[in-house]
C-alpha positions in Angstrom: -27.8 -23.2 0.3 -27.2 -21.7 -3.2 -24.5 -20.1 -4.3 -24.4 -16.9 -6.7 -21.5 -16.7 -9.4 -21.2 -12.7 -8.9 -21.8 -10.6 -6.1 -22.1 -7.0 -6.8 -22.8 -3.1 -5.7 -25.7 -1.7 -6.3 -24.5 1.3 -5.7 -21.6 1.1 -9.1 -24.7 -0.6 -10.4 -27.3 2.1 -10.1 -24.4 4.5 -11.4 -23.9 2.9 -14.7 -20.5 0.9 -14.0 -20.9 -3.1 -14.8 -19.2 -4.8 -12.9 -18.6 -8.0 -10.6 -17.1 -9.9 -7.9 -17.0 -13.0 -7.9 -17.5 -16.3 -6.1 -15.1 -19.6 -6.2 -18.1 -20.8 -8.6 -18.0 -18.2 -11.5 -17.6 -19.4 -14.7 -15.0 -16.7 -17.4 -18.2 -16.5 -19.4 -20.6 -15.1 -16.8 -18.0 -12.6 -15.4 -17.4 -11.5 -19.3 -21.3 -11.4 -20.1 -21.6 -9.3 -16.6 -18.7 -7.3 -17.8 -19.9 -7.0 -21.6 -16.3 -7.3 -22.3 -14.5 -9.6 -23.9 -11.4 -9.7 -21.7 -10.5 -7.9 -18.7 -7.2 -6.0 -18.5 -4.8 -6.9 -15.6 -1.0 -6.3 -14.2 1.4 -8.4 -12.7 -0.2 -8.0 -9.0 3.1 -8.1 -6.4 1.3 -6.4 -3.1 2.7 -2.9 -4.1 1.8 0.4 -4.7 1.7 1.0 -8.1 -1.2 2.3 -10.8 -1.4 1.8 -14.3 -3.6 2.7 -17.3 -5.1 0.0 -19.3 -3.5 1.0 -22.7 -0.1 0.6 -21.4 -0.7 -2.9 -18.4 1.3 -5.5 -20.9 3.9 -6.9 -19.0 4.3 -4.6 -16.3 3.8 -4.6 -12.3 1.1 -2.5 -10.4 -1.2 -3.3 -8.1 -4.4 -0.9 -9.3 -4.8 -0.6 -12.7 -7.3 2.5 -14.4 -9.1 2.2 -17.7 -10.2 5.5 -19.6 -13.2 5.4 -21.4 -13.2 5.9 -24.9 -15.2 4.9 -27.9 -15.6 1.4 -26.6 -15.2 0.0 -23.0 -12.5 -1.1 -21.1 -12.3 -3.6 -18.3 -9.8 -3.8 -16.0 -9.4 -6.3 -12.8 -7.3 -7.4 -10.0 -7.1 -10.8 -8.9 -7.7 -11.8 -4.8 -8.1 -14.5 -2.8 -8.1 -12.9 1.2 -6.3 -9.0 0.4 -9.0 -6.3 0.0 -10.6 -5.8 -3.6 -11.8 -2.1 -4.5 -13.2 -1.1 -7.7 -14.0 2.7 -7.9 -16.0 4.2 -10.9 -16.0 8.1 -12.2 -19.0 8.7 -12.6 -17.8 12.4 -13.6 -15.8 10.7 -16.8 -16.6 6.8 -16.7 -13.5 5.7 -16.4 -12.7 3.6 -13.7 -9.8 1.6 -11.6 -9.4 -1.6 -10.1 -7.2 -1.8 -6.8 -5.4 -4.9 -5.4 -5.1 -4.0 -1.6 -3.4 -5.9 0.9 -1.6 -4.5 4.3 1.6 -4.1 2.3 -0.3 -2.3 -0.1 -2.5 -0.4 2.5 0.6 0.5 4.4 2.6 1.7 1.1 -0.1 3.7 -0.5 -2.1 1.5 -3.2 -5.1 3.0 -3.1 -3.5 6.7 -2.8 -2.1 5.6 -6.3 -4.9 5.1 -7.8 -7.1 7.5 -7.2 -4.7 9.7 -8.6 -4.6 8.0 -11.5 -8.0 8.1 -11.8 -8.0 11.5 -11.1 -10.4 13.1 -9.3 -14.4 13.5 -9.8 -17.9 12.3 -8.6 -16.4 8.9 -7.5 -18.2 5.7 -6.0 -16.7 2.9 -4.4 -17.1 -0.7 -3.7 -15.2 -3.0 -1.0 -15.7 -7.1 -1.9 -15.1 -9.5 -0.1 -12.1 -9.9 1.5 -10.4 -12.6 4.6 -12.7 -10.1 8.1 -11.7 -9.0 10.8 -12.8 -12.4 12.2 -10.0 -13.7 10.4 -7.1 -12.2 9.7 -4.9 -12.3 12.8 -1.0 -10.2 12.2 1.8 -9.4 14.4 1.8 -6.9 16.7 4.2 -5.6 13.5 1.9 -5.4 10.9 -1.1 -4.1 13.4 0.6 -1.7 14.5 0.9 -0.2 10.5 -2.3 -0.8 9.8 -3.9 0.0 12.5 -7.7 -0.8 13.1 -7.3 -3.4 15.0 -10.2 -5.2 17.2 -9.0 -7.5 19.0 -5.7 -9.1 20.6 -4.4 -12.6 21.4 -1.6 -12.8 23.4 1.1 -11.3 20.7 -2.0 -11.9 18.0 -4.1 -8.7 16.6 -6.8 -9.5 14.6 -7.2 -6.2 12.1 -10.2 -5.1 10.4 -8.5 -4.3 7.0 -12.0 -3.2 4.9 -12.2 -0.5 7.3 -8.8 0.5 7.1 -9.1 0.8 3.2 -13.2 2.5 4.0 -10.9 5.3 5.9 -8.4 5.9 2.9 -11.6 6.3 0.1 -13.1 8.4 2.1 -9.8 10.5 3.4 -9.3 11.0 -0.6 -12.6 12.3 -1.0 -14.5 9.5 -2.2 -18.0 10.1 -2.1 -20.0 7.4 -1.8 -17.9 3.5 -0.1 -20.4 0.6 -0.1 -19.3 -3.1 1.1 -20.0 -6.0 -0.9 -20.0 -8.5 2.3 -18.1 -11.6 2.8 -15.6 -12.9 4.1 -13.5 -15.3 2.6 -11.6 -17.6 4.6 -14.2 -18.0 7.0 -16.5 -19.0 3.6 -14.5 -21.6 1.7 -18.3 -23.0 0.1 -18.1 -19.0 -1.3 -14.7 -17.5 -1.6 -11.6 -18.9 -2.2 -8.7 -18.1 0.7 -4.8 -17.8 1.0 -4.9 -18.1 4.6 -6.9 -21.5 4.4 -6.2 -22.7 1.3 -2.2 -22.0 1.3 -0.9 -22.7 -2.3 -4.0 -24.6 -3.2 -5.5 -21.7 -3.0 -7.3 -20.4 -6.2 -8.3 -16.4 -7.0 -11.4 -14.4 -7.8 -11.0 -11.7 -10.7 -13.0 -8.4 -9.6 -13.6 -6.4 -12.3 -15.1 -2.9 -14.0 -15.8 -1.8 -17.0 -15.8 2.3 -18.0 -18.9 3.7 -18.6 -19.6 5.6 -21.7 -19.4 9.3 -21.1 
């Protein structure tokens, strides 16, 4: 089976936003070429709910980063290895957001923080490959906090994080939410997974570039 180094959302692409969700085979050069960028601005991720502007990101902690459209395109990204990567483009402004949504960030409001900083407008989101409901086993305390429990096994529950993120996006007025499929834990040949590989797991840098207004 041929593994594509990068996967993407046809919906974001059709709206003119250059972006990518890398698989584990992707090189930095391939990702940067897809974005048309020299670098990708990131923040120090802490499984929280803080959103940061790309221009103020140096040395900052956060789990959502927003790039403002301007004279030069800016690319922003988040690293994941099971958590949900969300890329959002604002077609009204050309601004973009990259959001790292694990269950802690989701409960804490990281999706809300990222969209608030991105601002109102015609917003289009893509949810990338993440741990699927088939594999995301949690305790009942976590399941009850996140919702979207799809099945139970003894004292454990299986949660659909992708569906939980989608519900937040829709509730916040995002007009289109696309799903880029893939379960990170279930597909070792394609994706890194902390749940599967622990400390030996790599990370995948989901990223999106601003679009000229």
